[in-house]
N, C-alpha and C positions, 0 to 999 in steps of 0.2 A: 629922706634917706641920705646918709653921708656918702661922700665920693669913694672912700676906701671900701665900703661895703658893696657899693654898686659895681665897682671895677674889680672885684675880687676874682671873678672868673674871666680868664682870658678869652677874647673873641666875642664878648657880649657888647651889644650896643649900649651907649649911655642911656640910662632910664629903663633898660630891660630888666626883668625880674630874674633873679638867680634861681628862683623856684619854678620857673616855667617848665612845661613838659619838654623833656629832652629824650629822644629815642635812646634805647639801650641803657637807661638809668633805672636801677632797681629802686623801688620804693619800699622802705622797711615796713613791716606789718605794724598796725596800730596796737599798742600794748593795753589799751583800756577797753577793748571790745568785750571781754568777759565781764568786767566790772559794769560796763554800760548795760549789758544784757541783764545782769542781776538787778541792777537798779531799776530798770524798766519793769522787770517782772515784779519787783517789790512794790513799785508804785501802782501797777495794774492790780495786784492783789489787795493793796490797801483801798484802792478805789472800789473794787468789787465788794470788799468787806463793808465799806461805808454804805453801799447801796443795799446789800443783802441783810446786814445786821447793824443797824444804826445804834443799837444800845452799846455795842463794843466801842464805837466812836465816842459816845458820851462817857463811857467808863475810862477811856484813854485820856480824854480831856480832863476829867475829874482827877485822875492820877497825876497828870502833869501839873495841874493847879495846886494840888496838895503838896507836891514836892517843891514847887516854887515857893509856896507859903512857908514850908519848913525851912528853906534856906534863908528867908527874910528874918525869921524869928531867931 
């Protein structure tokens, strides 16, 4: 870490993290929580579909393979 970043906040000891927990400092909400939830739900649904209907997985692999082959030709 460079000295100008470390000493940016007044009153911090050398080597102290500027991101350390400080009382009365508001933490902004994470912006990706909804996207993260949707991604996890999509992954869980795909996993369940793979277990319950493996023929859909095989059809998806076949579709991707044929699209990739079409791009090569």
